[in-house]
C-alpha positions as CSV (number, residue, x, y, z in Angstrom):
1,M,161.2,146.7,116.8
2,I,161.7,144.5,119.8
3,P,161.8,146.5,123.0
4,K,165.1,146.8,124.8
5,G,165.8,143.9,127.1
6,T,163.2,141.6,125.5
7,E,165.8,139.5,123.8
8,A,167.5,138.8,127.1
9,R,164.2,137.9,128.7
10,L,163.3,135.6,125.9
11,G,166.6,133.9,126.2
12,V,166.1,133.3,129.9
13,L,162.6,132.1,129.3
14,G,163.8,129.7,126.5
15,G,166.5,128.4,128.8
16,A,164.0,127.8,131.6
17,L,161.7,126.0,129.2
18,L,164.5,123.7,128.1
19,V,165.4,122.9,131.7
20,T,161.8,122.2,132.5
21,L,161.5,119.9,129.5
22,A,164.7,118.2,130.4
23,G,163.3,117.3,133.8
24,C,160.2,115.7,132.4
25,A,159.8,112.2,131.0
26,A,156.9,110.9,128.9
27,G,154.8,108.0,130.1
28,P,153.7,106.8,133.5
29,D,155.9,107.0,136.5
30,F,156.5,103.7,138.3
31,R,155.1,103.2,141.8
32,P,155.8,99.9,143.7
33,P,152.5,98.0,144.1
34,A,150.9,98.3,147.6
35,A,150.9,95.2,149.8
36,P,147.7,93.1,149.5
37,A,145.0,94.2,151.9
38,V,144.7,90.8,153.7
39,D,145.4,90.0,157.4
40,G,146.0,86.3,157.2
41,Y,147.1,83.4,155.0
42,R,144.1,81.1,155.8
43,K,140.4,81.5,156.3
44,D,140.6,79.8,159.6
45,A,142.7,80.9,162.5
46,L,146.2,79.5,162.7
47,P,146.7,77.4,165.9
48,A,149.3,78.5,168.4
49,A,151.2,75.2,167.9
50,T,151.0,71.8,166.3
51,V,150.1,68.7,168.3
52,E,152.9,66.9,170.2
53,T,153.8,63.2,169.9
54,K,156.0,61.1,172.1
55,A,158.1,59.9,169.2
56,P,161.2,61.0,167.3
57,T,160.6,64.3,165.5
58,G,157.3,64.5,167.4
59,D,157.9,67.8,169.3
60,A,155.2,70.5,169.0
61,Q,156.1,73.4,166.7
62,R,155.0,76.9,167.8
63,F,153.9,79.4,165.2
64,V,155.5,82.8,166.0
65,S,153.5,85.5,164.1
66,G,155.5,88.5,162.9
67,A,158.9,86.8,163.5
68,D,161.7,87.1,160.9
69,V,162.8,84.1,159.0
70,P,166.5,83.3,159.8
71,T,168.8,84.3,156.9
72,Q,170.5,80.9,157.1
73,W,167.4,79.0,158.1
74,W,168.9,75.6,157.5
75,T,171.0,76.0,160.6
76,T,167.8,75.6,162.7
77,F,167.8,71.9,161.8
78,A,171.0,71.6,163.9
79,N,172.9,69.4,161.5
80,D,176.4,70.3,160.5
81,E,176.4,68.1,157.4
82,L,173.3,69.8,156.0
83,S,174.9,73.2,156.6
84,R,178.1,72.1,154.9
85,R,176.2,70.9,151.9
86,I,174.2,74.1,151.5
87,T,177.3,76.2,151.9
88,Q,179.1,74.3,149.3
89,A,176.2,74.4,146.9
90,L,175.9,78.2,147.2
91,A,179.6,78.5,146.5
92,H,180.0,76.1,143.7
93,S,176.8,75.4,141.9
94,P,176.8,76.5,138.2
95,S,173.3,77.8,138.6
96,V,174.6,80.4,141.0
97,A,177.4,81.3,138.7
98,S,175.0,81.6,135.8
99,A,172.7,84.0,137.8
100,Q,175.7,86.0,138.9
101,A,176.9,86.4,135.3
102,A,173.4,87.4,134.2
103,L,173.4,90.1,136.9
104,R,176.8,91.4,135.8
105,Q,175.6,91.5,132.2
106,A,172.5,93.5,133.1
107,Q,174.6,95.9,135.1
108,E,176.9,96.6,132.2
109,N,173.9,97.0,129.8
110,A,172.6,99.6,132.3
111,N,175.9,101.3,132.4
112,A,176.0,101.4,128.5
113,A,172.5,102.9,128.5
114,R,173.5,105.6,131.0
115,G,176.2,106.6,128.5
116,S,173.5,107.9,126.2
117,L,172.8,110.6,128.7
118,F,176.1,112.3,127.9
119,P,177.5,113.9,124.6
120,S,179.5,111.6,122.4
121,V,182.9,112.8,121.4
122,D,184.9,111.2,118.6
123,V,188.4,112.0,117.3
124,G,189.6,111.0,113.9
125,V,192.9,111.2,112.1
126,G,193.3,110.2,108.4
127,A,195.4,110.5,105.3
128,T,194.2,110.3,101.7
129,R,196.4,109.7,98.6
130,S,194.9,111.4,95.5
131,N,195.7,112.2,91.8
132,A,194.7,115.7,90.8
133,N,194.6,114.7,87.1
134,G,197.1,117.3,85.9
135,A,195.7,120.1,88.0
136,A,198.1,122.3,89.8
137,V,199.0,121.0,93.2
138,P,201.0,123.1,95.7
139,G,204.6,121.9,95.6
140,G,204.3,120.6,92.0
141,G,203.1,117.3,90.6
142,S,199.6,115.8,90.3
143,V,199.7,113.2,93.1
144,Y,199.4,114.5,96.6
145,T,198.5,113.3,100.1
146,L,195.9,115.1,102.2
147,Y,196.1,114.8,106.0
148,N,193.1,115.5,108.2
149,A,192.4,115.4,111.9
150,G,189.4,116.6,113.9
151,A,186.9,116.0,116.7
152,K,183.2,115.7,116.5
153,V,180.6,116.2,119.3
154,N,177.0,115.0,119.1
155,Y,174.4,115.3,121.8
156,T,170.7,114.4,121.6
157,L,168.6,116.5,124.0
158,D,166.5,114.2,126.1
159,L,163.6,116.6,126.1
160,F,160.8,114.0,126.5
161,G,162.8,111.4,128.5
162,A,163.2,108.6,125.9
163,T,166.8,108.1,126.9
164,R,166.1,108.3,130.7
165,R,163.2,105.9,130.3
166,G,165.5,103.6,128.5
167,V,168.0,103.8,131.3
168,E,165.2,103.2,133.8
169,A,164.2,100.1,131.9
170,E,167.7,98.7,131.9
171,S,168.0,99.5,135.6
172,A,164.8,97.5,136.2
173,V,166.4,94.6,134.4
174,V,169.3,94.8,136.9
175,D,166.8,94.6,139.7
176,Y,165.2,91.7,138.1
177,Q,168.5,89.8,137.7
178,R,169.4,90.7,141.3
179,F,166.2,89.1,142.6
180,Q,166.7,86.2,140.2
181,L,170.1,85.6,141.8
182,E,168.5,85.8,145.3
183,G,165.8,83.4,144.2
184,T,168.5,81.0,142.9
185,Y,170.1,81.0,146.4
186,Q,166.8,80.3,148.0
187,T,165.8,77.6,145.6
188,L,169.2,75.9,145.8
189,A,169.2,75.9,149.6
190,A,165.7,74.5,149.7
191,N,166.5,71.8,147.1
192,V,169.6,70.7,149.0
193,A,167.7,70.5,152.3
194,T,164.8,68.6,150.7
195,A,167.0,66.2,149.0
196,S,169.0,65.6,152.2
197,F,165.8,64.9,154.1
198,R,164.7,62.5,151.3
199,E,168.1,60.8,151.5
200,A,167.7,60.3,155.3
201,S,164.1,59.0,154.8
202,L,165.1,56.5,152.1
203,R,167.9,55.2,154.3
204,G,165.4,54.7,157.1
205,Q,163.0,53.0,154.8
206,I,165.7,50.7,153.5
207,R,166.9,49.9,157.0
208,A,163.4,49.1,158.2
209,T,162.8,46.9,155.1
210,E,166.0,45.0,155.6
211,E,165.2,44.3,159.2
212,I,161.8,43.0,158.2
213,I,163.4,40.8,155.5
214,D,165.9,39.5,158.1
215,V,162.9,38.5,160.4
216,Y,161.3,36.8,157.4
217,N,164.5,34.9,156.6
218,K,164.8,33.7,160.2
219,E,161.1,32.5,160.1
220,L,161.8,30.8,156.8
221,K,164.7,28.9,158.2
222,L,162.5,27.8,161.2
223,V,159.6,26.7,158.9
224,E,162.0,24.9,156.6
225,A,163.4,23.0,159.5
226,Q,160.0,22.2,160.8
227,N,159.0,21.0,157.3
228,Q,162.0,18.6,157.3
229,I,160.6,16.8,160.4
230,G,157.0,17.0,159.2
231,A,155.8,19.7,161.6
232,K,155.0,22.1,158.8
233,S,153.7,21.6,155.3
234,L,155.3,22.6,152.0
235,A,152.5,25.1,151.6
236,D,153.7,26.9,154.8
237,V,157.2,27.0,153.4
238,L,156.1,28.4,150.0
239,V,154.0,31.1,151.7
240,I,156.9,32.5,153.7
241,R,159.2,32.2,150.7
242,T,156.8,34.3,148.8
243,Q,156.7,36.9,151.6
244,V,160.5,37.0,151.7
245,A,160.7,37.6,147.9
246,T,157.9,40.2,148.0
247,A,159.6,42.1,150.7
248,A,163.0,41.9,149.0
249,A,161.4,43.2,145.8
250,T,160.7,46.5,147.5
251,L,164.4,47.1,148.2
252,P,165.7,47.8,144.6
253,P,163.3,50.7,144.0
254,L,164.2,52.2,147.3
255,R,167.9,51.9,146.6
256,Q,167.4,53.3,143.1
257,Q,165.6,56.4,144.6
258,L,168.5,56.8,147.1
259,A,171.1,56.6,144.3
260,Q,169.2,59.2,142.3
261,T,168.9,61.4,145.3
262,Q,172.7,61.2,145.9
263,T,173.5,62.0,142.3
264,Q,171.1,65.0,142.4
265,L,172.8,66.2,145.6
266,A,176.1,66.0,143.9
267,V,174.9,68.2,141.0
268,Y,173.4,70.7,143.5
269,L,176.8,70.8,145.1
270,G,178.6,71.4,141.8
271,E,180.2,68.0,141.7
272,F,180.2,65.1,139.3
273,P,178.4,62.1,140.8
274,S,181.5,59.9,140.4
275,Q,183.6,62.3,142.4
276,S,181.1,63.3,145.1
277,E,181.6,62.0,148.6
278,L,178.7,62.6,150.9
279,A,178.4,61.6,154.6
280,A,175.4,59.5,155.2
281,L,172.5,61.3,156.9
282,D,170.0,59.8,159.3
283,L,166.7,61.2,160.4
284,D,167.8,61.0,164.0
285,A,170.6,63.5,163.2
286,F,168.2,66.3,162.5
287,G,166.6,68.6,165.0
288,L,163.0,69.8,164.4
289,P,162.8,73.6,164.8
290,H,160.4,74.3,167.7
291,D,159.6,78.0,167.0
292,V,158.5,78.5,163.4
293,P,158.3,82.1,162.2
294,V,155.2,83.3,160.3
295,S,155.8,86.7,158.6
296,L,153.0,89.2,158.5
297,P,151.0,89.1,155.2
298,S,151.8,92.8,154.7
299,T,155.6,92.0,154.5
300,L,155.5,88.9,152.4
301,T,155.7,90.7,149.0
302,R,158.8,92.5,150.1
303,Q,160.5,89.2,151.2
304,R,159.8,86.9,148.3
305,A,162.5,87.1,145.6
306,D,160.0,86.0,142.9
307,V,157.6,88.7,143.8
308,R,160.3,91.4,143.8
309,A,161.5,90.0,140.4
310,A,157.9,90.4,139.1
311,E,157.8,93.9,140.4
312,A,161.1,94.7,138.6
313,T,159.5,93.4,135.4
314,L,156.5,95.6,136.0
315,H,158.9,98.6,136.4
316,Q,160.6,97.7,133.2
317,A,157.3,97.5,131.3
318,T,156.3,100.9,132.8
319,A,159.5,102.5,131.5
320,K,159.0,100.9,128.1
321,V,155.7,102.7,127.8
322,G,157.6,105.9,128.4
323,V,160.1,105.2,125.7
324,A,157.4,104.4,123.2
325,T,155.5,107.6,124.1
326,A,158.6,109.8,123.9
327,N,159.4,108.4,120.4
328,L,156.2,110.2,119.2
329,F,157.7,113.6,120.0
330,P,160.5,115.7,118.3
331,Q,164.2,114.9,118.8
332,I,166.7,117.7,118.9
333,T,170.3,116.8,118.2
334,L,173.2,119.3,118.7
335,S,176.5,118.7,116.8
336,G,179.8,120.4,116.5
337,S,183.1,119.7,114.9
338,L,186.6,121.1,114.9
339,G,189.2,119.8,112.4
340,S,192.1,120.6,110.1
341,S,193.2,119.5,106.6
342,A,196.8,120.0,105.2
343,L,199.1,118.5,102.7
344,H,201.7,117.9,105.3
345,S,201.0,116.4,108.7
346,D,203.2,119.0,110.4
347,D,200.9,121.7,109.1
348,L,197.7,120.3,110.8
349,F,195.9,122.9,112.9
350,S,198.2,125.6,111.6
351,S,196.9,128.9,110.3
352,G,194.6,128.5,107.4
353,T,194.0,124.8,107.8
354,K,191.4,124.8,110.5
355,A,187.6,124.2,110.0
356,W,184.7,124.1,112.4
357,S,181.0,123.7,112.4
358,I,178.1,123.9,114.8
359,G,174.7,122.6,114.0
360,A,171.3,121.6,115.4
361,N,168.9,119.1,113.9
362,I,165.2,118.7,114.8
363,L,163.5,115.5,113.8
364,Q,159.7,115.3,114.1
365,P,158.1,112.0,113.3
366,I,155.3,112.6,110.7
367,F,154.5,109.3,109.1
368,H,155.9,105.9,109.9
369,G,153.0,103.7,108.7
370,G,151.5,103.7,112.1
371,S,154.4,101.8,113.6
372,L,155.2,104.3,116.4
373,R,151.6,104.3,117.6
374,A,151.5,100.5,117.4
375,Q,154.7,100.3,119.4
376,K,153.2,102.4,122.1
377,R,150.1,100.2,122.2
378,A,152.3,97.1,122.3
379,A,154.2,98.6,125.3
380,E,150.9,99.4,127.1
381,A,149.8,95.8,126.5
382,G,153.1,94.6,127.9
383,L,152.5,96.8,131.0
384,D,149.1,95.2,131.4
385,K,150.6,91.7,131.1
386,A,153.4,92.5,133.6
387,A,150.7,93.8,136.1
388,A,148.7,90.6,135.7
389,D,151.8,88.5,136.0
390,Y,152.8,90.3,139.2
391,E,149.3,89.7,140.7
392,Q,149.5,86.0,139.8
393,T,152.9,85.8,141.4
394,V,151.6,87.4,144.6
395,L,148.7,85.0,144.7
396,G,151.0,82.1,144.2
397,A,153.2,83.3,147.1
398,F,150.2,83.5,149.5
399,Q,149.1,80.0,148.3
400,N,152.6,78.6,149.1
401,V,152.6,80.0,152.6
402,A,149.0,78.8,153.2
403,D,149.8,75.3,151.9
404,A,153.0,75.1,154.0
405,L,151.3,76.2,157.2
406,R,148.5,73.6,156.6
407,A,151.1,71.0,155.9
408,L,152.9,71.5,159.1
409,E,149.7,71.3,161.1
410,L,148.6,68.1,159.4
411,D,152.2,66.6,159.3
412,A,152.1,66.7,163.1
413,E,148.8,65.0,163.2
414,N,149.9,62.4,160.7
415,L,153.1,61.7,162.7
416,K,151.0,61.2,165.8
417,A,148.7,58.7,164.1
418,Q,151.6,56.9,162.4
419,A,153.4,56.6,165.8
420,Q,150.3,55.2,167.4
421,A,149.8,52.8,164.5
422,E,153.4,51.7,164.7
423,Q,153.1,51.1,168.4
424,S,149.9,49.2,168.1
425,A,151.3,47.1,165.2
426,A,154.4,46.2,167.2
427,Q,152.2,45.1,170.1
428,S,149.9,43.1,167.8
429,L,152.9,41.4,166.2
430,E,154.4,40.4,169.5
431,L,151.0,39.0,170.6
432,V,150.4,37.0,167.4
433,R,154.0,35.6,167.6
434,I,153.3,34.3,171.1
435,Q,150.0,32.8,169.9
436,Y,151.7,31.3,166.9
437,H,154.3,29.6,169.0
438,N,151.6,28.4,171.3
439,G,149.7,27.0,168.4
440,S,146.6,29.3,168.8
441,A,147.4,31.4,165.7
442,S,148.3,30.4,162.2
443,Y,151.5,31.4,160.4
444,L,149.4,33.4,157.9
445,Q,148.2,35.5,160.8
446,E,151.8,36.1,161.9
447,L,152.8,37.1,158.4
448,D,149.9,39.5,158.2
449,A,150.8,41.1,161.5
450,T,154.4,41.4,160.3
451,R,153.3,43.0,157.1
452,Q,151.2,45.6,158.9
453,Y,154.1,46.3,161.2
454,Q,156.4,46.8,158.2
455,Q,154.0,49.3,156.6
456,T,153.6,51.3,159.8
457,R,157.4,51.5,160.3
458,L,157.8,52.9,156.7
459,G,154.9,55.2,157.3
460,L,156.5,56.5,160.5
461,V,159.8,57.2,158.7
462,Q,158.0,59.1,155.9
463,A,156.0,61.1,158.3
464,R,159.1,62.2,160.2
465,A,160.8,63.3,156.9
466,A,157.7,65.1,155.9
467,R,157.8,67.3,159.0
468,L,161.4,68.3,158.2
469,A,160.8,68.9,154.5
470,D,157.6,71.0,155.0
471,T,159.3,73.1,157.6
472,A,162.0,74.0,155.0
473,A,159.1,74.6,152.5
474,L,157.6,77.2,154.9
475,Y,160.9,78.9,155.3
476,T,161.2,79.1,151.5
477,A,157.6,80.2,151.0
478,L,158.2,83.1,153.4
479,G,161.2,84.3,151.4
480,G,164.0,82.3,152.9
481,G,165.2,84.9,155.3
482,W,165.7,87.5,152.5
483,K,165.6,91.2,153.6
484,E,165.6,94.3,151.5
485,D,168.9,95.5,153.0
486,S,170.6,92.1,153.2
487,E,173.4,90.8,151.0
488,P,172.9,87.2,149.6
489,V,175.5,84.6,150.4
490,A,178.5,85.0,148.1
491,A,176.6,87.8,146.4
492,A,177.7,89.4,143.1
493,T,178.3,93.1,142.9
494,P,175.0,94.8,143.9
495,S,173.2,97.0,141.5
496,A,172.6,100.7,142.0
497,S,169.5,101.3,139.9
498,P,167.7,104.5,140.5
499,Q,164.0,104.5,141.1
500,A,161.7,106.3,138.8
501,K,160.1,109.5,140.0
């Protein structure tokens, strides 16, 4: 005989046990990875600033450690057309629309998964026409209609957290797609900026080449005139004609690259190349940012969208291990129904027509051919892969920053050397031309000096563009101004995924 009050105490104990189980979830709990224990991006010390050159785009750039990257970093180049292009691209590019749609899809999948946390309620109404095969039917006759209506409730107790881990995994997908969207913004802005710098560089190279060709043509006319009076030989004429043709042959590839850059820009901006109208950009129209932010290494992993996306994938893989683990344990399903059946629809739920049921079902996996254990091992392997991928992404992020910092330092040195070479080549060309007209230098010497000057001018244009492009690359490598509490430009609806315990 059970002592008085024991049943009540057992009931309370059983209820407490169910509450305790309902608060647990099988599998590992997700913890965001700690920041890498490094205090710098390079083995050597970062200089306070780059070298300065007295040439266009030759200002020194100062590295500001610990400073934040501007959210709209492209405005630091002080060019309204560049800002207009990037704003249009962020608003109209199909790649952004695709990433936004992927985020909305993930959010709705997460909402659908959360629905599994609640009981399902279904209501049904039906009518069946039957033949009783001569048996007595109330009201006479053998053919009758049976009306039925009722409601069913089913609820699977999430004792071991399979459902909650599934919701957690879907919420992690939302985070992943949100960071993918942010990465799309960053990549698109960087691509538009880089292509714009390349456009300006190509225009500068084309202009320099055309000026050199113009000089060659003037020299050709002079030599041809001298040939007519016997002052120059036909060999001299052929040499300069060859030089003119050689220089002219470099223009089509440059113009082709410019055309391809313009069509690429049109696509970035969400336009057809035939309909795009872009204002021409010149390198002189860009300002070089003087103060360059360098985020602390401890904050880089929280700023890079690709690292945060890899972290979300790691979170999803952790939750999947929980799902696979919970599937090894029993499942308890509660069900109930309330209905009515009657020969006349007006009699539904009247006295004597009602029926109800309450039930519970316990399902314990016993033998599934080893599939459940294999699924758990597969989920654990997926977690190991996600962890390795995350580590690789972090390493790549630090590599990007280190490379960009080194590039800015060396770009400044290269520009200084190119400016000095261009200045020396210009002086040498002027001296050789004077000597040529005085008869102390040959025309081949003048052509060689002109060729060297042309190469240094092209090199100077390319060096100027490199400083601008690599500055944009550093902004992007540092996360493009992204912050954990910031909203992306033209952002889609933000997710509200809960973190695992």
